[in-house]
C-alpha positions in Angstrom: 40.4 109.4 44.7 41.5 109.5 47.9 39.2 111.3 50.6 42.0 112.0 52.1 43.2 115.1 50.0 42.0 117.0 46.8 43.4 116.7 43.6 45.7 119.5 43.1 44.5 120.6 39.1 40.9 120.1 40.1 41.6 122.0 43.0 43.0 124.8 40.6 39.8 124.2 38.0 37.5 125.4 41.5 40.3 128.8 41.5 39.5 129.3 38.4 35.9 129.0 38.6 36.1 130.7 40.9 37.1 133.8 39.2 34.4 133.3 36.4 32.0 133.9 39.7 33.9 137.2 39.4 32.9 138.1 36.0 29.0 136.5 36.9 28.9 138.6 39.9 26.9 141.4 38.9 27.9 143.7 41.5 31.3 144.3 39.5 31.0 147.1 37.8 30.3 145.9 33.7 34.1 146.0 32.6 35.8 145.2 35.0 33.7 141.8 34.4 35.2 141.2 30.9 39.1 141.2 32.1 37.8 139.1 34.8 36.4 136.9 31.8 39.8 137.2 30.5 42.6 136.6 33.3 39.8 133.0 33.4 40.8 132.7 29.6 44.5 134.0 30.7 44.7 130.9 33.2 43.1 128.1 31.6 45.9 128.8 28.9 48.8 129.0 31.0 47.3 125.4 33.3 47.4 123.8 29.8 50.9 125.1 28.9 52.2 123.5 32.4 49.9 121.5 34.6 48.1 119.5 32.0 51.1 119.3 30.0 52.9 117.7 32.9 50.3 114.9 33.4 50.8 113.7 30.0 54.6 113.9 30.1 54.3 111.4 33.4 51.4 109.1 30.8 53.2 108.6 28.8 56.2 108.1 30.5 54.3 105.0 30.9 53.4 106.1 34.7 50.3 106.4 37.1 51.9 108.3 39.9 48.2 107.6 41.8 50.0 108.9 45.5 51.7 112.5 43.3 48.7 112.9 41.9 46.0 112.7 45.0 45.2 108.6 44.1 43.8 109.4 40.4 45.7 108.1 37.3 47.9 110.4 35.0 45.2 108.9 32.4 42.1 109.2 34.7 42.9 112.7 35.8 43.2 114.2 32.1 39.7 113.3 31.7 38.4 114.6 34.4 40.0 118.1 33.8 38.6 117.8 30.3 35.2 117.4 31.7 36.1 119.7 33.8 37.3 122.8 31.7 34.5 122.2 29.0 31.8 122.8 31.4 33.6 125.9 32.9 34.1 127.4 28.9 30.4 127.2 28.3 29.3 129.0 31.6 32.1 131.0 30.3 30.0 131.5 27.0 26.9 132.4 28.8 28.6 134.8 30.9 30.2 136.7 27.9 26.5 136.7 26.7 25.1 137.9 28.7 28.2 140.9 29.2 27.1 142.4 25.7 23.5 142.8 26.0 24.7 144.8 29.1 27.2 146.9 27.2 24.5 147.1 24.4 21.4 148.6 27.6 25.2 151.2 28.4 24.9 151.9 25.0 28.2 150.3 23.9 28.1 147.7 20.3 30.0 145.1 19.8 29.4 144.4 16.4 30.3 141.3 13.7 31.5 141.6 10.0 26.8 140.6 8.8 26.9 143.8 11.3 28.9 147.2 10.3 26.9 150.4 9.3 27.4 151.9 5.8 28.6 154.6 8.4 31.8 152.8 9.4 32.8 150.8 5.6 35.3 153.7 5.2 37.0 153.3 7.9 37.0 149.7 7.4 38.5 148.8 4.7 41.0 152.0 5.1 41.7 150.3 8.8 42.6 146.6 7.4 44.4 148.2 4.4 46.5 150.6 6.8 47.7 148.1 9.7 45.9 144.4 9.5 46.8 143.5 6.1 50.9 144.5 6.7 50.5 142.2 9.4 48.8 139.6 8.5 49.5 135.7 7.3 47.6 134.1 5.3 48.6 130.3 4.1 46.7 127.9 1.5 46.9 124.4 3.2 46.2 120.9 1.2 47.1 117.3 1.7 49.8 117.9 -0.4 51.7 120.4 1.1 53.6 121.4 4.7 51.0 122.0 7.1 52.5 124.7 9.1 53.4 124.7 12.4 50.6 126.5 15.3 52.0 129.5 17.3 51.2 129.4 21.5 48.2 130.9 21.7 47.9 132.1 18.7 44.2 132.9 17.0 43.9 131.0 13.4 40.6 131.6 11.1 40.8 128.2 9.4 38.6 129.2 6.3 37.3 126.4 4.0 35.9 127.8 0.0 33.9 126.0 -1.8 34.7 126.4 -5.2 32.8 126.3 -8.9 35.3 124.0 -10.1 34.2 120.5 -9.7 38.0 119.6 -10.2 38.8 120.6 -7.1 35.7 121.0 -4.4 36.7 122.7 -1.4 40.3 125.0 -1.1 41.4 125.4 3.1 43.4 128.5 4.5 44.4 129.3 7.8 44.7 132.9 8.7 47.4 134.1 11.3 45.0 136.5 13.7 48.2 138.7 14.3 49.3 139.3 17.6 50.7 143.0 16.9 46.9 144.6 16.8 44.6 145.3 19.6 41.7 143.0 19.7 39.0 145.2 20.5 39.0 147.6 17.5 37.5 151.0 18.1 34.9 151.8 15.6 34.4 156.2 14.8 31.8 158.0 16.2 28.5 158.6 14.3 26.5 161.7 14.1 23.2 161.8 15.9 24.0 158.4 17.6 24.6 158.4 21.5 26.6 154.4 20.7 29.7 153.5 21.0 30.5 150.8 19.1 33.2 148.1 19.0 34.5 145.7 16.0 37.1 141.9 17.4 39.9 142.3 15.3 38.0 138.2 13.6 35.0 139.9 12.4 36.9 142.4 10.4 38.6 140.5 9.0 36.3 138.3 8.5 34.6 141.1 6.3 37.9 141.8 4.5 38.0 138.1 3.3 36.8 138.4 -0.4 39.3 140.7 -0.9 41.9 138.5 0.6 41.2 135.7 -1.5 39.5 137.0 -4.8 41.5 135.4 -6.5 40.1 132.4 -6.5 36.8 131.7 -7.8 34.7 130.0 -5.0 31.2 129.6 -5.0 30.8 129.6 -0.2 33.5 131.2 1.9 33.8 130.8 5.8 36.1 131.0 9.2 35.9 129.4 11.8 37.9 130.1 14.2 41.2 127.3 15.8 43.3 127.6 18.6 46.8 125.4 19.9 47.7 125.4 23.2 51.8 123.7 23.1 53.4 122.3 26.5 55.7 125.1 27.8 58.7 123.4 29.6 62.3 124.0 29.0 63.7 121.1 28.1 67.6 122.6 29.1 71.2 121.3 26.7 73.5 119.8 28.2 75.7 120.9 26.7 79.2 122.0 29.4 80.5 124.8 26.8 77.5 126.8 27.1 76.4 129.5 29.4 73.1 129.1 31.6 71.5 132.1 29.9 72.7 130.3 26.5 71.1 127.6 27.3 67.4 129.5 28.8 68.1 130.9 25.9 67.7 128.4 23.3 64.9 126.9 25.4 62.7 129.4 25.5 63.2 129.4 21.3 62.6 125.6 21.0 59.5 126.3 23.6 57.5 127.3 20.1 57.6 123.8 19.3 56.7 122.2 22.2 54.1 119.1 21.7 50.1 119.9 21.9 48.3 119.4 24.9 44.8 121.3 23.9 43.0 123.1 20.2 40.2 124.5 20.9 38.3 124.8 18.0 34.6 126.6 17.5 31.7 123.7 17.8 29.9 125.5 14.4 32.6 124.7 12.4 32.3 122.4 9.5 33.0 118.3 10.3 35.0 117.8 7.0 37.5 121.4 8.6 37.7 120.7 11.3 39.0 116.5 9.9 41.2 117.9 8.5 43.2 120.4 10.5 43.0 118.1 13.3 44.8 115.1 11.2 46.8 118.0 10.7 48.2 119.6 13.8 48.5 115.5 15.3 45.9 115.8 17.5 46.0 112.3 19.8 43.2 110.9 22.5 45.3 112.4 25.6 44.8 115.3 24.2 42.1 118.0 26.0 39.7 118.8 22.5 37.8 121.6 23.7 34.7 122.5 21.3 34.4 126.2 22.1 32.5 129.3 20.3 32.7 132.0 17.9 36.3 133.5 19.1 39.1 132.6 21.0 41.4 133.9 23.3 39.7 135.8 25.8 42.5 136.5 27.6 42.6 140.1 25.1 39.8 141.3 27.3 41.8 141.9 30.0 42.7 143.9 27.8 39.0 145.3 26.7 39.6 149.3 25.7 37.7 151.7 28.9 35.8 154.1 26.8 36.0 157.0 29.2 33.7 155.6 31.1 34.6 155.6 34.5 31.1 154.5 35.1 31.8 151.1 34.7 34.9 150.6 36.4 36.7 150.3 39.7 37.1 153.6 41.5 40.6 154.3 41.0 42.2 154.3 45.0 45.6 156.5 45.1 48.3 154.1 46.9 48.7 155.4 50.5 52.0 156.8 51.8 52.9 154.5 54.7 52.4 156.7 57.8 55.2 158.2 59.0 57.6 158.0 55.7 58.1 160.7 52.8 59.2 160.7 49.3 61.7 163.5 51.0 65.0 162.9 53.3 66.7 159.5 54.0 64.2 156.1 53.7 67.2 154.4 55.1 67.8 156.8 58.3 63.5 156.3 59.8 64.0 152.5 59.1 67.2 152.8 61.0 64.9 153.9 63.3 62.3 151.2 63.6 60.9 148.9 61.3 58.7 149.9 57.8 56.1 147.5 56.4 54.9 148.4 53.0 51.5 146.8 51.8 51.8 146.7 48.5 48.9 148.2 46.5 47.4 150.3 49.8 50.5 151.1 50.3 52.8 152.9 47.5 55.6 150.8 45.8 57.4 153.7 45.8 59.6 153.0 48.7 61.7 150.3 47.4 62.3 152.1 44.5 62.9 154.5 46.6 65.1 152.5 48.8 67.5 151.2 46.3 67.7 155.1 44.3 68.7 155.8 47.4 71.6 153.5 48.5 73.1 153.9 44.5 73.2 157.4 44.9 74.6 157.4 49.4 77.8 157.3 49.1 78.4 155.5 52.1 76.6 152.5 50.7 79.3 149.9 50.0 77.2 147.1 48.4 73.6 145.4 47.1 72.6 142.4 46.8 69.4 141.5 46.6 67.1 138.8 44.6 64.8 139.0 41.6 62.3 137.1 40.3 60.5 138.8 37.7 61.1 142.1 36.8 58.1 144.7 35.0 58.5 144.8 31.1 60.1 148.8 32.3 61.9 148.3 35.4 62.8 151.4 37.7 64.5 148.7 39.9 66.4 147.4 37.4 67.8 150.9 37.1 68.2 151.6 40.0 70.6 149.1 40.3 72.4 149.4 37.4 72.3 153.4 38.3 74.6 151.9 41.8 77.3 149.7 39.6 78.0 153.2 37.8 78.9 154.6 40.8 81.0 152.3 42.0 78.6 150.1 43.9 79.3 146.5 44.3 75.6 145.2 42.9 74.8 141.6 43.2 72.3 140.2 41.6 70.8 137.2 42.3 68.4 136.9 38.7 66.1 133.4 38.2 66.4 132.5 34.6 63.6 129.5 35.1 60.7 131.9 36.6 58.3 130.3 33.7 56.2 132.5 31.2 59.4 135.9 31.9 62.5 133.3 31.0 62.9 136.5 28.5 62.5 139.3 30.1 64.5 138.4 32.6 67.7 136.9 30.9 67.3 140.7 28.4 67.0 142.3 31.5 70.4 140.3 32.6 72.7 140.3 30.1 72.4 144.2 30.5 73.0 144.4 33.8 76.3 142.8 33.1 77.4 145.4 30.7 76.5 147.6 33.3 79.2 145.4 35.4 76.3 144.1 37.8 77.6 140.6 39.2 74.6 138.4 38.5 74.5 134.6 40.1 72.1 132.4 38.6 70.2 130.8 41.7 71.4 127.6 42.3 71.8 123.8 41.1 68.3 122.3 41.5 66.4 124.9 43.3 64.7 127.9 41.9 65.5 130.6 43.8 62.8 132.5 44.6 63.0 134.5 48.1 62.6 138.2 47.9 64.4 139.9 49.8 67.2 142.8 49.6 70.3 144.2 52.2 72.6 146.6 51.4 76.2 147.6 53.5 76.3 151.2 54.4 79.5 152.8 56.7 78.7 154.4 59.0 81.4 155.6 62.3 84.0 153.4 60.9 81.3 150.5 61.1 79.3 148.9 58.6 75.5 148.8 59.1 72.9 146.9 57.4 69.7 147.9 56.3 67.1 145.5 54.1 63.3 144.2 53.4 62.0 140.8 52.8 58.8 140.6 50.9 56.0 138.5 50.2 56.3 139.5 46.3 58.7 140.7 43.1 60.4 143.2 43.1 57.5 144.1 40.0 56.1 147.9 39.9 53.7 146.6 36.7 52.2 143.3 39.7 52.9 146.0 42.7 49.7 147.4 41.1 47.3 144.6 41.1 48.9 141.9 43.4 48.9 142.5 47.0 52.7 142.0 49.1 53.8 142.6 52.6 57.6 144.1 52.1 59.6 145.3 55.7 62.0 147.1 55.5 64.5 146.9 58.4 67.9 147.5 60.0 67.3 144.4 62.3 71.3 143.6 62.6 70.2 139.6 63.5 68.0 139.2 60.7 69.6 141.0 58.1 73.1 139.2 59.3 71.5 136.1 58.1 69.7 137.6 54.7 73.6 138.2 54.0 74.7 134.1 55.2 71.4 133.3 52.0 73.2 135.7 49.8 76.5 133.8 50.6 74.9 130.4 50.0 74.2 131.2 46.2 77.2 131.1 46.3 78.8 128.7 48.3 75.7 126.0 47.9 77.8 123.2 49.2 78.1 124.8 52.1 75.9 124.0 55.1 74.3 127.8 56.9 72.5 126.9 59.7 69.3 130.4 60.5 68.7 131.6 64.2 66.0 133.9 63.2 64.7 133.4 59.4 63.2 129.8 58.0 64.9 129.3 54.8 64.3 126.6 52.5 66.5 123.8 51.6 67.2 123.6 54.9 65.1 124.4 57.9 61.8 125.9 56.7 59.8 122.3 56.3 61.4 121.4 59.7 60.7 124.9 62.3 57.1 124.3 60.8 56.6 121.6 61.3 58.2 122.0 64.9 56.4 124.9 65.9 52.3 123.2 64.7 54.0 120.6 66.8 54.2 122.9 70.3 50.8 124.6 69.0 49.4 120.7 69.0 51.6 120.0 72.6 49.8 122.8 74.1 46.5 121.5 73.2 46.7 118.4 74.6 47.9 120.1 77.9 44.7 122.3 77.4 45.6 125.3 76.5 44.7 128.0 73.8 47.0 126.5 70.6 45.9 128.2 67.0 47.7 128.9 63.9 46.4 131.2 61.1 48.1 131.1 57.8 47.2 133.2 54.1 48.7 131.6 51.3 48.0 131.4 47.9 48.2 127.6 47.7 48.6 124.6 49.8 49.3 120.5 48.1 51.9 120.1 50.5 50.8 116.0 52.0 52.8 115.5 54.3 51.9 119.3 55.9 48.1 118.8 55.5 48.8 115.3 57.3 50.0 117.0 60.1 47.5 119.8 59.7 45.0 116.9 60.1 47.1 115.7 63.8 46.4 118.7 65.3 42.7 119.2 63.9 42.4 115.9 65.9 44.9 117.3 69.1 41.7 120.2 69.1 44.5 122.9 67.8 42.2 125.7 66.0 43.5 126.4 62.3 42.5 129.2 60.4 43.3 129.6 56.7 42.7 131.6 53.7 44.1 130.0 50.6 43.6 132.0 47.0 44.3 128.9 45.2 45.2 125.4 45.2 44.2 123.5 48.6 44.6 119.4 48.7 43.6 119.9 52.1 39.9 118.8 52.9 39.0 120.8 55.7 36.0 120.6 58.6 35.3 116.3 57.8 35.0 114.6 61.4 37.7 113.1 62.5 39.8 114.5 60.3 39.7 117.5 60.0 36.9 119.5 61.9 38.6 122.1 63.5 40.4 122.9 60.7 38.0 126.2 58.2 39.5 127.4 55.0 38.4 130.6 52.6 39.2 131.8 50.0 39.1 135.7 48.8 39.2 136.7 44.6 38.4 140.3 44.1 39.7 143.2 42.5 43.5 142.7 43.5 45.2 139.9 43.5 45.4 138.4 46.5 49.3 137.2 47.0 51.1 137.3 50.7 52.3 134.3 52.7 51.7 134.5 56.6 52.3 132.6 59.1 50.7 132.9 62.2 51.4 130.5 65.9 49.8 131.7 68.5 52.7 130.2 70.7 50.6 130.3 74.1 49.8 134.3 74.1 53.8 135.3 72.8 52.0 135.3 69.1 55.0 134.7 66.6 54.0 136.4 62.8 55.9 135.2 60.0 55.8 136.4 56.6 56.9 134.5 53.5 57.5 134.1 49.7 56.4 129.8 50.8 53.9 128.3 49.7 53.2 124.9 52.0 53.9 122.9 48.8 56.7 120.2 48.4 58.5 122.7 45.9 58.3 126.1 48.3 59.8 123.7 51.0 62.1 121.7 49.0 63.0 122.8 45.9 63.2 126.5 46.5 65.4 128.4 48.0 62.0 130.5 50.1 62.8 132.8 52.8 60.3 132.5 56.1 61.1 136.2 58.2 60.1 136.4 62.2 58.1 139.7 63.0 60.5 141.7 65.4 59.0 144.9 65.9 55.3 144.9 67.5 54.3 147.4 65.7 54.2 145.8 62.6 53.8 142.6 63.5 50.0 144.7 64.9 49.6 145.6 61.5 50.1 142.5 59.7 47.6 139.9 62.0 45.0 143.5 61.7 44.9 143.2 58.3 44.8 139.3 58.9 42.2 140.0 61.0 40.1 141.9 58.0 40.8 139.0 55.7 39.5 136.1 57.4 36.5 138.2 58.4 35.4 138.6 54.8 32.2 138.3 53.8 31.6 140.2 50.1 34.6 138.2 48.6 35.5 135.5 50.9 33.9 131.4 49.4 34.0 129.1 52.2 36.6 126.0 50.8 34.0 122.8 52.2 35.5 119.2 51.1 33.9 119.2 47.6 35.2 123.2 46.7 31.9 124.0 45.6 32.9 127.9 46.1 30.5 129.0 47.5 30.5 132.7 49.5 30.8 132.9 53.2 26.9 133.8 54.6 26.9 137.5 55.3 25.3 137.4 58.8 26.1 140.7 59.9 27.6 143.7 58.0 29.3 143.7 55.1 33.0 143.3 55.2 34.8 143.2 52.2 37.9 142.3 52.8 40.3 144.3 50.0 38.4 147.9 50.7 38.6 147.9 54.0 42.1 147.5 54.6 42.5 150.6 52.3 40.5 151.8 54.8 41.9 151.5 57.5 45.6 152.4 57.0 43.7 155.9 55.3 42.8 156.3 58.6 45.7 155.7 60.0 46.7 159.0 58.4 44.6 161.0 60.2 
């Protein structure tokens, strides 16, 4: 592995290890720790479906790709990933066992099929008959029968029956655990017993297996869980006669038939059963084979029931209003007076919805243009846009149909909006549209006046409660004129557009960031203060990393807050000694991208949807918006400072990415809680 870069995939696994640290942290409320375990598992599923599958494709194509993989071959990297995952999985099982013991101390008891109390037998029987049995697929399998296609991410109980008849000593079956049912089943309270009992759906099924297979004359019956993860890449049909919606829809359906990339099994499974299943699933040496525990699909712990135990959950913090902004009256009027910063989830996301609702009803609004990447399952954003179209507004939506794992949801909304007269733009050929922007044109005193907003996050009510993101509402003519140009580019993308204010990829974002970093280098060489700070999700672009190394060597102080992937290696003498990197993983998912340049005291701040990754800089449409309003700039700098000074949930990213917590030399600063208090104090 090259000493100049940390491998992207291994760095991502280090990020997921930070999530696992939250599950192990006894200062985190108990049920929240279980949910972090679910996040860890869900993250891992998506990693295998996307990144591991991509490396597999590289290997199967006969390429080494050592340069793009940071100095390691594809074959070696697959092996390293499997080793790391097995280690993290083992740690996660230890944590789960510990959490179950702590639940017992709180009188919350998880029972398996051998521990069901007599008082619960009738409920178990009734629940199985009424809910589980109608949804349960039972498939007999043998050497002679065609083996079923295992569905991606579903849990299966591999059943082994030892028969009394020696002519066919063993029979096998698969039980597909219904995805439509809650994994955790709360059992009825027992009079005089203050304990709360929960059984996993898997164990309830195990308890009733004798009922399922009572037509067979067996002497022994056992079941162990297995799971496969499939390649989630979508192959797009090149048939020119089909619309893009049809092609993406077909690709999503075909994803169900993707190649296996990971096979997870209960390590206590009978060897004969394991050999039989693996021969049928067609797992090969390039696939990741993970021996696990009794339960898989631990992502379901994301939905572990609250059980009315608010003492075992994070204290609910009500999203705050923005100082000086009311839900009553006109938001557009407020924006005409000054720029407004919304920092969700500290601020209520309702401002974004109010903006669109007001635009939909205002008779002076002529048109609305917006980009959409991921919508909520029930979206007030989409409803507001449809309402605007019904009110005669010209509504243009650039919707990204290839937002991974949300393709079908976006397709459904695209078709609905299209039916209601919304004009849809399906991105730009070869580029994902990832920027988050909206602009409206309003007629005022015979002139057209623009209002809009630019954000670091998706316009999604569901994620706005758990992702931190900045949104700037503005009536700045110069900025919004250029946002309009971005929408022109969506429709006429062979034309080169020039931007004086916005930094837009793939046109000018990379070049302008490079210029601004080189400007800091020049200040440092001139003996002046030189400093840059960025808050990102990921930093993996090698060319940009080399530029940051050059800046470090020139004496530029570089502070990076990177939640996830970090291929840059900080703190190495002669290469990166002036670069410090931290990562904050806490209650909310840190999602904003912010670029801060000292600029000889004339500080520049940009908010963006773009990470320092090749895909964002070169292969997506992204916007970085300068912050011109001094009060908004001050807020962003203040909240950046709070995050940088975190010494409770910040990990220092060292050259080995060991995930050690930042040392707490002074009073504890938990940045997400401090940020909430910062905004709360503004109101009084």
